[in-house]
N, C-alpha and C positions, 0 to 999 in steps of 0.2 A: 367228087373230090374238089377241093378248093385251091385255087392258085393263090400263092402268097409271094411277097417280094422281100428280098434281103435289104441290108443297109445301103447297098450300091445299086438298087433298082433291078437286080436280077430276079427273074421269076422262077420259082420252083413249085412243084405240084405235090400236094399231100397224097400219101398212100400208106399202106401198112408199113410200120417201122421195121419190120423184119428184113426189108430189102436194103437197109442202110449199109453202105460200105465205109471203110475208114476214110477214103477220100471225101465222100459226101459228108461224113460227120465233121471232118476238119473244115470243110468249106462252110458248113452251117455255123460252127463254133466261131469262125473268123468273121463271118459277115452278117450274122443275125444275133440280136440280143437274146432271143428265145433259145437259140441253139447253144449259145455260150453258157447258159445256165441250166440247160436241161440235163437231168441226172443220167439219162440213158446215153446221150451223146458224150457226156463227160466220161462215162464208164468205158466206152469204146476207145476213146483217146488215152485214158489212163492205162488200160491194158496194153495198148500198142506202144506207148512210151516205155513201159516197163520191159516189154519184149525187146525193144530196140536197145535200151540201156544194158540189158543183160548181154546182148550180142556184142556191144561195144567193149564191155569189160572182159568178156571171156574170149573174144577173138580180136584183140586190139591191132594185130599186125595185118590181118587179112580182110576184116569186115569193112565193107563200104556201103553206106546207106543208099538206098534208091532215092529218087527225087520225092516220091510220096513219103518215104520214111523221114527224109530230111524236113519235109513240111511239118510233120508231127513234132519232130525234134525241135524245130525252130519255134513252134507254138509254145513249148515248155522251156525255152532257152534260159529263163531266169533261174531255173532250178540248178543249172549246171555251171553257173558263172564261177570262174576261177579254177575249174577242174581241167587239168591238162588233157585227160582222155577225151573229154568232150570237145575241147578245142581242136585236137588232132583229128577227130572224126569229122568235124566241120571242114577242116582243110582238105581232107581226102575227097569230099564230095565235089569240091570246086575243080578238081583235076580229073574227074571221071566223065569222059564224053559220051558214055553209053546210056546215061540216065536221061530220061525224058520227063519234063515237068508235066504234071496233070493240071489242067485249067478248066474252068467252067465259064462259058459265055452267057450272055443274057438270055439266050434261047435254050440253054441246057435245062432239061427237066430232071429234077432230083426227086426220086420217089421216097419221100419221108414224111411221116406225120409226127411232128414234135409234140402236139398237144394231146393226141389221143393214142390209144393202144400202147402206151409206154410200158405198162405192166406186162403185156403180151410180148413186147419186144425183148424185155429183160430176160424172160424165160427162154426165148429163142437165142438170145445172146449167150446165156449161160450154157445152153446146150452145145453151141458152136465151140466152146472151150474144151469139150470132151471128145471122146471117140464116138464111133457110130453107135456103140452100145449105150453110151451115155445119152446120146441124142434120142434113142428109142425110149430110154427111161423118162426123160423130160417130156417127151410127147405123150407118154402114157399118163404122166402126172399133170399134164397141162390143164385139165378141167379143174383140178384142185387149186392150182396157183392162180389161174385167171379169175377165179371166183373171189378170192380174198386177198392174195398177196399184193401188198403195195397198192391197194385200191385207193389209198389216199395220196398217191404219188403227186408231186406238184405239177400243176398244169401251167404251161408257159403263158397262157392267156391271162393268168392272174399276176404275172410278174410285171412290175412297173419300173423297170430299170431306166436310168436317165443318163448313162454314160457308156463308153465303149466297152465291149464285152470282154476283152482279154486283158484289160488293165487291172491294176491292184492298188490298194491303198497303203500308204506309209503311216504307221501309227504315230500318234502324238506322244512326246515324252512325258506328258502330264499324267496325273493319276487316272487310271483306267476305271471307268464305271462299268461294272459287270452286272448282268441282269438275267432273270428268268422271265419269259413271257407268260403272263397269266391274266385272268380276268380281273377287273377292278374290285376293290374291297371297300365296304362302308366304314367310315370313321366319322367322328362328330362333325368336322367341318363340311364333309361331303363325300364324294366318291373318289378314292385315291387309286392311282395307277402308276406303274413304271412307264415312263414315256420319254421320248427324245425331245430336247429343247430345240430352239431355233438353230443352234450351232451343232446339233448332233450329239450333245452330251446327254447321257441317260440320267434321269432323276425321278424321284417319287414326287408326284404333284397331285393337287386336287383338280380333276378334270371336269367336275360338275359339282356345284355347291348345293347343299340341302339346308333345311332349317337347322340352326344351331341346336345342339343337344347339350344338356348338362353332363359334364364328364370330369373324370379325374385320372391322373396318370401316375403310375408307379414304376420306378426304376428297379428292375428285377436283378440285373447283373451288369457290372462294368468290370471287365476282366481281360487280361492279356494271356493267351495260351501259348506258352513256350515249350519247355520240357514237361509236358502235361500228360503223358501216357500213364494211366492209373491214378492220376491226380485230378479229379474233376473239380469244377467250381461247386461250392456248397453254400447256399444262402437260405435265409428264412423269409418266407412270404407271409405277410399279414394283409387281410382284406382291407381295401380302402374304406373311407368313411362315407363315400357317396353311394347313392342308390344306383344299381346297375342290373341289367339282364343280358348284356352283351360285352364281350371282351375281345380286343384286337391287339395282337403283339406286333412290335416292330423290332427286327433284328438287324443291326447295322455293324458291318465289319470292315476293317481296313487292314492291309498287310503290305509289306514291301520286302524286297530281297528275293531269295530263292526258297521255294517250298513246294511240297506236293499237296494234292487235294486230300482233305481229311474228312472222315465221317464224324458227325456230332449227333448226340441224343440228349434230349431234355426229359427229365423225370420230375414228377411230384411224388416224393417218397419212392415206393416200389413200382410206380406206374409210368411207363413211357408215354409222353404226351406230344412229342414232336421229334422227327428225325430229319436232319438236313446234312449238307456237306459244304465244303469250302471250295472257293475258286483258287487257282494257283496264281500267286502274286507275280508282279514284274519288279524290276529294279526300281523303277519310278514309283511303283505302288499301285494297288487296286483298292476299290471300295465297292461294296454292294449293300443293298438295303432290301429286306423282304418283309412285307406286311401280311400277317396271317390272322384270319378269323379263328379264335379259339373258344367260341361260345359253347361248343359241345362239352367243354370241361367245367361248366358252372358248378358241378358237384365239388370240384377241387377249389375253384376260385372263391367259393363262399366260406371257406374255413382256412385257418393257418396251415401252411405246408412247408416241408423241407424241399427246396428247389435244388436239384442236382443237374448240372450241365456238364456233359462229358465231351470234350474235344481233344482227342489224343494227338499231340504234336511233338516233334523232336527238333532240337536246335543243335547245330554243330558249326564248324568253321565253313562248311560248304552251304548247308541249308539253314539260312539265317532268318527266315520269315516267321515272325510272331503273328498271331491272329488277335488283333485288338477288337474286342466285341462290346457292344452295348445292347442290352435287351430290356425293352420297356413294354408295359401293358397299359392300354387305355380302356377305361371302364365307362359305360354310358347305357342309356336306356333306348330301346327302339321297339318297333312293332314286330315282335317275334311271332312266327307262325309255327315254329318247330318246338316241341316240348322237350327240354333237356332231360337226360336220364337222372333218376333219383339216387342211383348208386353205381359206382364203377369199381369193379374188382380186378386187380392186376393178375395176369398169368406171367410170371417173370421169375428171375433168380432171387428176388426179394432180399437185396442187400442195402436197401435204403436206410435202415436203422444204423448201418455202419458207415453212412455217408459215402457209399460206394455205388457203382453202377449195377443195374439189375437185368442186363441183357443176357440171354442164353447164347452160347456159341455151339453151333451144330457143325459136324456130327458128334462132337466130343461130349456135350452135356446131355443130360436127360431133362428135356424141357417140359417138366410135369409139375403141376401144383394140385394139391388136394385141398378143397375149400368147403366151407359151410355156405350153402346157398339159401337166400331168404325164401321163406315159404309163401310169401304173398306177392310174388312176381307175376305180372301179366304180360310182359314182353321182355325179351333178352336178345342182345346182338353181340356177337363176338367179333372184335376187330383184330386183325393180325398185321404186324409190321415185320417185314422180312426183306433182307437184301444180301446178296452174295458179296464176298470180299476175297482178296488174295486170288487163289486158284479158281474161285467160283465167281469172280467179278464178271467175267464174260461167259457165263454158263451157256448162253444161247449160241455161242460159237464153238462149243466143244464137239468132239467127235465121238462116235460109237466106241464103247470100251474095247471092242475087238480090233480097233484101228489105232490105238494110242501109240503103237510102236512103228507105224507105217514109215515114218521118215526119221527114225531114231538115229540113223547114221549121219544125217545132215541137218536135222532140225530138232533133235532131242525128242523126249517123250511128250506127246500131246496130252491135253486135259481130256478126260473121258466122262463116262456115265451119260453120254448122249447130250445133245443140245436141248434137252427137255428137263424142266424141274416142276415139281408140284409141292406146295406147302399144304400139309394136312392138319386139320383140327380134329382131335379125338376126344370124346366124352365117355368116360368109363371104358376106354379101350375100343370104342366103336366110332367109325368115321362119321363126323357131323357136317363136314363141308371142306372145300378146298379153295386154294388160291393158286392160279397159274401166274407167276410173277411177271410184272412189267420189266422189260429189258432196260433198266436204268444205265446210262453212261455218265460217269462222273467227269469232272472237268480235266482230269489228266488222262482220260481214256482214249484209246485208238490213236489219234494224233492230237496233242494238246492244242494246236493252232485252230482246231475246229471250234473251240469253246470260248473264244474271246471276241467280243464281250458277251455273246449270246450263249448261255449255258444250255445243257440238254434238258429234255423233259424231266420234271420232278427232281432235278439235281439239288435245288434249294428247299424242296418240300416233298419228301418221299411219301407217296400216297399209301394209305392203309386200305385193307380190303375188309368188307363187311360180310359176315355170315350170320344169318338169322337162326338162332337156336331156340326160338320160342316153342317149336314142336317138342322140345325136350323138357319143358316145364313140369309136366305131370311126374316125371322121375326126379328132376332136380329139386322140386319143392317138397320132397317126402321127409325132410328133416334129417337125412343122413348126409355124410360127406361124399363128395364126388370128385373124380379126377379129370383134369383137363390137360391135354398134351399137344405140343406142336412138333411136327416132324417135317423134314425136307427130304424128298425122295427124287431119284433119277431113274435111269433105265439101264439094265444090264441086258445086252443083246446076245443072241446065240450065234451070230455070224452068218445066219442062213435066212434072214428076213423076219425073225421073231424077236420078241423082247418082253421083259417083265419089269415092274417097278421094284426098286431096291432102296433100302434105307441108307446105304452107303453112298455118299457123294464126296466131292473134294473138300478141301479146307479153305474157307469156312463160311457159314451163314450166321448172321446175327438176327435173332428173332425174339419178339415178345408178343403178348396178347393182352387184351382187356375185355371184360364183359360189361356192357352197358345194360343196366336193368331199370325197368319202370315198375313201380310198386302200386298195389292196392292198399287199402287201409290196413292198419297194423293187425287187426283181429281176423283178417281174411287168410284163407289157405287155398292155394291153387291145387286142383286135382285134375283127373282126366285119365285117358288111356295111354299106355306105353306107346312110343312112336313106332310106326311101321316104316322100315327101312328098305328102300330099293337101291341097292349098291352093286350094279353089275360090274364085272371086271373090265377095266379100260381096254379098248381095242388098240393094240400097238403093232405097227408094222414098220420095218426098217429095211434098208437096202444099202449096198455098198459095191463099189466097182473100182478096181485098181488097174492102172496101166504101167507098164515097165518100159525102160529105155533099152537100147540095144545091148547094154552090159548086164541087164537084169535087175537094175535098181528101180525101186518104186518112184515113179515120176509124177503121177496124178492120183488123187483119191476123190471119188464122188460118193456121197452118202445122203440118205434121206431118213427122216424120222416123222412118222405120222401117228398122232395119238388122238383118240376120241373118248370122251367120258360123259356119262350122265348119271345123276343121282337124284333121289327124291326121298324126303323124310316128312312124315305126316302123322298128326295125332289129334285127338279130341281134347280140348282144354276147357275146364270149368273154372271161371273166376267169379268175383263178386258182381261182374257185369253180365254174366250169362255163359252160355256154352257155344263154342265155335270150333271149326276145324282149321288148324294151322298147318301150313305146308311150306317147306323150303325145297327148292329144286334148282339144279344147275345143269346146263348143257354146254360142253366145251369141246373145242377141237383145235389142234395145233399141228402145223406142217412146217418142217425145216428142211431146206435143201442146202447142202454144203459141198464145197469143192476146194481141194488143195491142188495146186499145180506148181510146176518148176521146182520139184523136189521139196515142196512145202513152203516155198518163198511167197507164193500168192495164195490168198484165201478169199473165198466168196461165201457169204451166207445170205440166204433169202428165206425169211421166216414170217409166219403170221400166226398169232394167237387170237382166237375169237371165243367169247363166252357170253352166256345169258344167265343171270341169277334172278330168281323170282321168289318173293315171299307173299303168300296169300293168307287171308283170314276169311273163311267161308268162300263166298263168290267174289270177294273184293281183293284186288292186288294192292298190297300195302307198300311194296318196294320192288322195283325192277331196275337192274343194271345190265346194260348191254355194252360190250367193249370189244375193240379190235386193236391189236398192236402189230402192225407190219414193220419189218426192219430189213433193209438190204444194205450190206456192207461189203466193200471190196478193199482188202488191205494187202500191201506188198512190203515185205521186210527184206532188204538186200544188204549183205555184208560186203563193203567195198574193199576193206583191208582188215588187219587185225584190230584197228582202232576206229575205223570209219564205217558208218552204216546210213541207210536211208529208210524212212518210213513214208509210205504213201497210202492215202485212203480216200475213198469216195463213199458217201453214205446217203441213203434216203430212208427216213423213218417216220412213222405216224402214230398218232394217238387219237382214237375215236371213242368217246364215252357218252352214253345217253342214260340219264337217271330219271326215273319217275317215282312218285310216292314220297315216303318219309325216310330219307337216309339219316344215319347218325351224324355224319359230318356235313357241314354247310355245303349246299349245292351251288352257291354263287349267285342265286337269283335275287337275294334281298336288296342289294344296292339299287337295282333297277325299279324297285317298288317306290323309291323316293324321287326318281327323276320324272319331271312332268311329261317328257316325250315317251317314256316307256311305262310309267305307272298304270295307265289305263289297260295295258296289254297283259300285265303280269297276273291279274286275277284269273285269266283264262288259261294260264300255263299249268300243265300237269307235271312238268319237269324241265330239265335242261339238257342241252346237247353241246359237247365240246369236241371240236375237230381241229387238229393241228398237224402240220407236216414240217419237218426239218430236212434240209438237204445241204450237203456241203462237200468240199474237197480240201485236202490239206497235204502238205509235203513237209518232211523234216529231215535235215541233214545233220548227223552227229559226227563230229571229228574231235581229235585230241586237242585241237586249237580252239574249239568253240562249236557252237551249233547255230543253225539258221533254219527258217521255215517259212511256209506260206499257208494261209488258211482263209477259206471263204465259207460262210454259213448263212443261210437264209431260213426264215420261218414264217409260215402263215398260220394264223390262229383265229378261229371263229368260235364265239360263245353265243348260243342261241337259246331262246325260250322254246319249250317243246309242248305242243298240244296235239296229241295223237288223233283228236277228233276234228281237226281243222285242215284246211288246204291253203297255203302250204303248212306242213307240219312244223317246220322250224321258222322262227322269227329272229333275225339277227339282232343281238343286243350289243355285242362288242366284237370288233375285228381289228387285227393288226397284221401288217405285212412288213417285215424288217429284214434287212440284209447287212452283214458286216464283212469287210475284207481287211485282213491283217489288223485286227483289233480296232477298226474304225467303222462306225456306222456310215453306210453310203446311201441307204434308202430306208425310210420309215414312214408308214402311213397308218393312221388310226381312225376308226369310226366308232361312235357311240350311239346306240339306238338308230343306226342307219345314217347318221350325219357325220361328215368328216370333221374331226376335231384337231387334226394335225397332220402335216405332211412335210417330210424333210428329204432332200436329195442332194448328193454331193458328187463331184467328179472324183475319179479314182486314179491317182497317179501311180505309176508302176513302181515295183520294188519288192524286196523281201525284208524280213525282220529277223533280228537276233532272238533266239528262243532259249528258254531255260533247258538245261540238260534233262534227258529222259533217263531215269534211274535204270530201268530195264526195258529195252525196246520190245522184247517179246512179251513182257508183262503188260506194256501199254496197250497191246493189241490182243491180249488174252491168249497168246500161244503157250505151248507146253513148257513144263518146268525143267525138263532134262537138258543136259549139255550134249551137243552133237559129238559123235565119235570122230567125225571128219568135217573140217571147216567148209561151209558152203559159201562160195564167193560169187556174188553177182547172179545168184539163182542157178548156177551150174556147178557140176561136180568138178573139184580140182584133182 
């Protein structure tokens, strides 16, 4: 064990985090920069303050905080400014001589390891929230959680904070620059990146120059989206006169007033080519800019297209924010190493000829197309775009179907069909591949203060999933029509530990697909053997445990969902280039632990999805994608009165993605082939590795007089070249570590090819900010749709 010192010179000793008490967590949060920002420590304090606040509200006449409780309450005192109940609770503590203050001296040994074993501690912590049976359950599942869950949790030794740990930032009244952290993109002047300037303002800038390239620029859209539901922008695209083999789009948006986050989809005719979402504006206004490589769609860019851009928005006397957008495309030539598809076929609702959107809505629509497939194909990849909306936006926080009415009396009906979703691709009614969705959180999700100015993973660029359907070519190239279908399935459980996939899910999912096809010469016909399918039934296990209070009401619910799936599809293919064996295989597992407590007021979800997708041709791996999506979220929704409520959240979430071979979509490596410092390395890379972690905490108070809140979010992002035959396997190409407090960047560090290119740090003055109203607090955190039969005030039964 290593001794470490806090900000006051006190020494504490590292040991397993499971020994951490509330007093020790409070001490570390107050006195160490690492402790103040560690998600495990924050989680302890958040749960404790929620428990204290419930007691204050439900027992206002008799409850007196202990000195330890008062310490926690004082740590969060900014949350309760102006609330008489809080002030009265503070007055009571001053007149209670029986409370003894807990202190730590310089010789006190506090057994806590902030930097390591965080994931194991979280499992231990979750178990403590339940009863003895729940503890046994978590201990039984511990090997599964400790292997994968939150393995990308932030490590405090990577945090480079430069100010006091408990302070917060007051946002500037100026226009807020909102951004998504992602790797640099190649444009004609050089390598472009979203970066913080010397004064902490976010902007798109050239962070490394390259040789000038001949280019031309086309304005695709300039449009303000107001009352635009069902009224997309429609424009004509004509290819520019310059020579090009690369296309990069720039999407710039401004908005001011009050508005909610909106989903947007861009189409060329019937084909979806980009899915994004908006940030929520402020009164002073927001702005964001997203630069995206669109070279995979050269098939479309090379000919005239009908561009349809759908951004459904509503304007009224309360929600006044228009989204003013500018979309441009820059065309130029570069040294391309990826061959674009010769043909792209949409799998969509096909309303482009009517100047309408072509997205399927599931489960209501039949997401099926019957198409003529070219007979001379030598490679085909299906890409699927899918995301949940409305009651399915937080599908990963849903409960088992047998538990949806657990807290109906006090919290309404919960969303069900389990916290598991699978997007299925079927060819002629047979399963061809699956996507286990990434848990996207949009900018109004959970607590809005989490996402200003740093938005969540993929919020501005929802990632599509690739499924290689090359093994199906001997059938698809037979000259007959074939059907392609997209489904979204959940789990129906039996209440006794079992479950099965079911086509019925909540409302709703928006899905489309595309088939990217590479062709041989026109007179060639692809033949071969029918694919051999290995599609074992997924292994699904579930569990649930309820505890009741003294009057027999359901007080806590603990549940788990564990799913494992493998599939393999293989065939012999004969093309003009010879005969080969083509195989597509997937190995996936997902584990979700959920817990509701305080009659449904507090919810915790701890989940991890892991998958490996591989496409081979003979003995050669043509494409491999390995991905892990851990997410840990603790939310509390408390009704203070008939008009007042609070939302609190603590999150830790990760994205780990390693890709080798030849993907359809750009892998992000190309910009680094043009930089002198990294160009010599890129020829040895077999792929890329993206690893990122977000962590944050936020509070929201909604009252009839207005709303206020607090938000803190940080993100580390590392993009590396991958060479499986070298040591080390990863070579860092781009790194960013950024933190924002109350809409203000307080720390930002960037490295390009291992060299620091910028660093910004700012002191963090205290304060809260006024926040836009939350339309539905239960909707913001993905709770159930039903109305309670009995009002739950402060997490207790009235």
